[in-house]
Steps between C-alpha positions, in 0.01 A plus 500: 500500500131427536444159669240401241736571210779312678278194560382495138862525383601206721216288361594599144865405556401164649263430210773590250742264676249215479432570133857568379742295711548133410330284762298795629173313461642202688625727776159662526339156523735406784419820688125444453531140619690617808231760574229237455675264742546782750129579478408134554737478797334807651156341453616179668645698788172692547304173486727346764461800731122499453488127575698546821280788614170320427588138573249475781219637286586252226474209741159624613364465145476125527662236286265521201511877454872511566558231236290701251695816581838328457381330180387834358838651584678207335286517185563875481876451538515231230279704267715810541810291439353365175378838374732506196390155386130559564489835320639331186159368391144635520388201706794557733399861549150394601639229729734754660214741566277225640772359727607838634140613547400178677804513729440861596127434551562198726761688702286806555185301571677305774641817650162676487329200660758492778464872572122477534530317831 
């Protein structure tokens, strides 16, 4: 059997199970929540490894820039956590975009400034 046909058949069977079986939608929601938590755990692990590898460089930034960097990371984390609530209203969508954009800008500007020296 062709691998592409087999993969499409597997996806079709899974979609039919979600649509037909009672509680299929709930089961799919549980699986998606588990995948989301796994992804977040992987991001936290990568952040912890990066922090351990670059701890000395972070301390060389100085207290002010380091506080800005940590604040930007905190604002980004809280904003990403509240994505569902913020995307519920037009003003929330704008606030989400502004908060994420500002956090990313502050983070990259501090990193770029530190790499110039």
